[in-house]
N, C-alpha and C positions, 0 to 999 in steps of 0.2 A: 433468276430466282434463287438458285443455289448460292450465288455470291452474296445476295442480300441476306439469306438465312445465316450464312457464316458470319457476316458482319453483326447481325443481331445477336448471335450466340456469343461473339467476342465481347459485345457491349454488356451482356448479362454477366459474363464471367468477370469483367472489369468491375462492375458494380458490386458483385458478391465479394470481391477481394479488396474493395475500397478500404484504405487505411484511415482509421480514425480512433480517437480516444475521447469518449464521452463520459462525463461524471454525472450520475443521477443522485440527487440528494433526497433520500427517503427519510431523513432525520426530521425531527420536529422543530429544529432551529436552523438558522442560516449557518453556513460554513465559509471559511476562507481557505482557498487552496494555494499553498506556496509550493512552487515546483523547483526542484534542483536538477540541473542538467550536466551530464558528462559529455554529451555529443548531440548536435542538432539543436532544434528550437521548439519551444512550446510557450503558450500563454502563461503568465505568472500573476500571482496575487489576484486570483479570480474569486469573487464573491458569488455564492450560489444559494439562493433562498430556499427555504424548506419546500419540498415538493417540486422543485425546479431542476433543470439539467443544463449542462454547458459542454459544448464541444471545445476542447482545448487547443485545437489548431496545430497539431504536432507536424513537424517535418518528417519526411519518410525515413530519416535515419536517427530519430530521437532516441536517446538513452538517458534515463534519469529516474526521478522519483516524485511522487506527490505526497506532501505532508498536509494534514488537515488541522485547521484551527477552529475552535468554537468560542462563543462568548466574546467575539472580537468587536472592537470599537469600529465606528463607521469608516475610518481611514485605515483600519487594520494595524494600527500602531501597537495596540495591546490586545491580548486575548487571554481568556481563562485557561484554555489548554491550547497547545501549539503556539503559533504566533511568529512575529517577524524575527525573533532571535533564536527560536527553536532550541532553547536551553533545557537543561534537565528539570528545571522548576515547573515547566509547563509541558507535560508528556503529550505525545501525539501518535496516532496510527500513521503508518507509512506504506504506500504501495509503490513497488519498483517495476520498471518496464525497460526492455531493451529491444527496440525495433531495428537496431543497427547491426548486430553481430551476424544474424542469419537473414539475408534478404528475403522478403516475402513471408517472414515469420516474426513472432514476438515472444520473448521470454518474460515471464512475470512472476512476482511473488508478493506476499504480504509480510511486512516486517513489524514485529512488536518490540524490537530492540530499544526503541526510544520511548516505549510505553504504549498506552492504549487510551484513546478518547472516543472514538466512534467505530462501530462495526464496519467491515469492508467485504465486498464481494467483487472479484474480477472474473468477468465472463466474456465469451466471444459470440459473435453471431452464428458461429459454427458450434452447435450444441454438443458435438462430439469432443470438443476441447474441455478439459477439466476446469470447472469453475471453483476456484479457491475462495473460501469465505470464512470469516471469523467474527463472532459476536460474544462478548463477555458481559454478562448481566449481573454477576455477583461474585464475591469471593476473592477480590483482588488482595494479594498479600500485603501490598502497600498502596492503599487507596489514594488516588490523586484528587485534585481540585474538581469541583463540580460533582456530577452524578455518574456512577459506574465508570470511573476512569481509573487508570492504574499507572503507577510509576514503572520505569524500566525494570526488567528482570535482573539487570546488572546491579541494582541498588537494593540494599537491605533496609533502607529507610528513606523518607522524603529528604532529609538533610544530606544523605549520601549522594542523592541525585543533583544537589544544588550546583555542582561544578559541571554538569552535563551528564547525559546518560552514558556516554563513553569517554570519560576523562582520560587525559594522556597517561595517567598513572595506571590505567587498566581498570579502575573502579572495581566492581565486584565480578566482572566477567573475565575469566582467566586469560591473561595476555591479550585482552580485547579480541579473543577468539572463541574461547570455550564457555561453558555454562556459568551463569551468575547465581546468586543465592535464591532467586525466585524463578529460575528458568523452568523448573519442573511443573509449576502451576500453569505456565503458558503453553508448554507443548502438550500437556494433558488436557487443556481446555480448547485450544485451537490447533488441531493436529497438522494443519497445512500452512502454518505461519512460523516465521523465524522466532525462536525463543532465546537465541544467543547468536553471535556473529557467524560462527561456522556450523550452524545447525544443519547445513546441507551435507555434512560429512567431510568438509575440507579439513586438512591437517589431522585427519584421523579421529576427530571428535565424534562422539556418539551422544544421544541418538541421532542417527542420520535420517531425520524425518523427510517425508516427501513434501518439500516446501518450495520447489522451483518447477515451473512447467513451461514448455515451449509449444506454442500453437501455430499451426500453419495458416490461420486466418487472422488478419490484422485489423478487423473491425471490432474494437474492444470497448467494453463498458465497465466502469468502476462505479458500483452502487454503494452508497454510504448508508449505514443503518439498515442492512438487508434483513436483520432478524434471524439469520441462519448461520450455521457453522458447517463447513465441509468435513468429510472424513474419508479422504482418499488414501489408499495405502500403496 
């Protein structure tokens, strides 16, 4: 009986630590998820209808990002925001994850460096892990296409973003590292999201906001349009 109990306990622990990445679409429109991968594997070009969710089938060592497209054609070839080319003309919100660097843990962040098109919340099934969230409902310094969307903080205008949010020349973000002309709005509006490339304090840039978190539970949910903004310090 003791052996059986130990096996049952081990199974419970295994379930509790099951690794997954689920996207919940709480938006009023469907979205297209385009995933970038540095290591491991994940499903790509996934359509998620409004009110639906999708498990993206990550490998245990996945390291990469999820970019969100809206107003996309049925084949995903064109989008109002985001899209297959992910250029500066179509800004998008981005969620970044690293399940690879620390086995059994995941490091995550929300990046607004490429602009904003939908709100995001990253949470774990372990409620003690900080749930980063960002929602921008008004006040974009450079409004993007559609409703309540914003161009990259690196761009002083829509035309300045036309070559990409982070063009090779550095655009408006200092050396593709430091703040851009509209970074202040972003880090004042979404305290736990990247407002410029080295917003985490790298290379001595400030403010070194609290924008990266490592959670010891790898059962992760990315909620789109959560309607909330976190304020961890």
